[in-house]
C-alpha positions as CSV (number, residue, x, y, z in Angstrom):
1,X,122.7,112.7,69.7
2,X,122.5,109.7,72.2
3,X,120.8,106.3,71.5
4,X,117.2,105.5,73.1
5,X,117.7,103.2,76.0
6,X,115.9,100.0,76.4
7,X,116.0,98.0,79.9
8,X,115.3,94.3,79.1
9,X,113.9,92.5,82.5
10,X,113.9,88.7,81.8
11,X,115.2,86.0,84.2
12,X,116.0,83.8,81.2
13,X,119.6,84.8,80.6
14,X,120.1,83.3,77.0
15,X,116.6,84.9,75.6
16,X,117.4,88.2,77.3
17,X,120.5,88.4,75.6
18,X,118.9,87.6,72.4
19,X,116.2,90.0,72.7
20,X,118.8,92.8,73.8
21,X,120.7,92.0,70.5
22,X,117.5,92.4,68.6
23,X,116.4,95.7,70.5
24,X,120.0,97.0,69.7
25,X,119.8,96.4,65.9
26,X,116.8,98.8,66.1
27,X,119.0,101.4,67.4
28,X,118.6,101.2,71.3
29,X,121.3,101.0,73.8
30,X,120.4,98.1,76.1
31,X,120.7,97.0,79.7
32,X,119.9,93.6,80.8
33,X,118.5,92.8,84.1
34,X,117.7,89.3,85.4
35,X,116.3,90.2,88.9
36,X,113.1,91.8,89.0
37,X,113.9,94.0,92.1
38,X,117.3,94.9,90.6
39,X,115.2,96.4,87.8
40,X,113.2,98.5,89.7
41,X,116.4,100.1,91.3
42,X,117.7,100.7,87.7
43,X,114.3,102.4,86.9
44,X,114.8,104.7,89.6
45,X,118.3,105.9,88.9
46,X,118.3,105.9,85.0
47,X,115.9,107.0,82.3
48,X,114.8,104.5,79.9
49,X,112.8,104.9,76.6
50,X,111.7,101.3,76.3
51,X,111.2,98.5,79.2
52,X,110.6,94.8,78.1
53,X,109.3,93.0,81.1
54,X,108.8,89.2,81.1
55,X,106.1,88.4,83.7
56,X,105.8,84.6,83.2
57,X,107.8,83.6,86.1
58,X,106.2,81.5,89.0
59,X,107.7,83.6,91.6
60,X,105.7,86.6,91.6
61,X,108.3,89.0,91.8
62,X,107.9,90.4,88.4
63,X,104.3,91.3,89.3
64,X,105.2,93.0,92.6
65,X,107.7,95.0,90.6
66,X,105.3,95.8,87.9
67,X,102.6,97.0,90.5
68,X,105.2,99.0,92.1
69,X,106.0,100.7,88.9
70,X,102.5,101.4,88.1
71,X,101.7,103.0,91.5
72,X,105.3,104.9,91.9
73,X,106.4,105.8,88.4
74,X,102.9,105.8,86.3
75,X,104.8,107.5,83.6
76,X,106.7,104.6,82.7
77,X,103.7,102.5,81.9
78,X,103.5,104.0,78.4
79,X,107.1,102.6,77.9
80,X,106.6,98.9,79.0
81,X,106.1,96.0,76.8
82,X,105.4,92.7,78.2
83,X,107.2,89.9,76.7
84,X,105.9,86.6,78.0
85,X,105.2,82.9,77.5
86,X,102.0,83.3,79.4
87,X,99.4,85.1,77.2
88,X,96.7,84.9,80.1
89,X,98.8,87.4,81.9
90,X,97.8,90.0,79.6
91,X,94.3,89.9,81.2
92,X,95.3,91.7,84.1
93,X,97.3,94.4,82.4
94,X,96.2,97.9,81.8
95,X,94.7,98.8,78.8
96,X,97.4,100.1,76.3
97,X,100.3,98.0,77.7
98,X,101.3,95.8,74.8
99,X,101.7,92.1,75.4
100,X,103.9,89.8,72.9
101,X,104.7,86.4,73.1
102,X,108.2,85.1,73.1
103,X,107.4,82.6,70.5
104,X,106.5,85.4,68.1
105,X,108.3,88.5,68.1
106,X,106.8,90.1,64.9
107,X,104.5,92.1,67.0
108,X,107.5,93.6,69.0
109,X,109.3,94.5,65.9
110,X,105.9,96.2,64.6
111,X,105.8,98.1,67.8
112,X,109.4,99.4,67.4
113,X,108.8,100.5,63.9
114,X,105.6,102.3,64.8
């Protein structure tokens, strides 16, 4: 049986690799992408069971990609977890999209267990 797949989308290379290793220990095959628009192409071409998105960059690209997913691939919304250093971004997220802080990944671990 194939492992569930997780896409980690984060411009912070070191943190993305750490997060991918944590997720892999929870039984996921992981793929790391640092550029938001590359992530969109990946989501269009492959199936993922979990998508971890960092929306805290100042460029706005992550927000644009997230909005594109919301419009064009709404079924993926239930698979997204926002991992960010900017908790205020959660105010604009649709109900049901989990938001966890990079400084406290315990809620993510609970999400993975549940």
